[in-house]
C-alpha angles and dihedrals in degrees: 000000000000120000124224091240090054093049098049091043091057094048094046093046092052090050092053093053092047115131110240103256132104093239095060090043093055092045089050090053094049094045092047092053092049090050088051095053092047089047091051089083091053098042112082098203115068089196086069090061091057090045092050091050088052094049094048092051090043092054091051089060090062091057104049110163088011097285124103110256117221101206091191091059096041094051097043127091132212114262087228090068092059120100115249094257090048091048090049089049093049094046091049091050090047091049092050092049100046105033 
């Protein structure tokens, strides 16, 4: 009998070692869903199945186009693009926070 921890560990470990291309990401997603369905007989809690499916689909969102997406980087802006007043405000907030 497989434990929930073992199952999630296996799925996540395979995700981490994926090559960075869209094809491998789609194959991983399909294989992970198949493993989840096969493991559903061995896993007692059906809530884990729902959580596993959510986890698989969430992880896929981190690998759009096959590459890991850094949401902090993609949503951030260069300080050089800020207006002078916004830059001053940001610098004063950072100084207050870190000094």
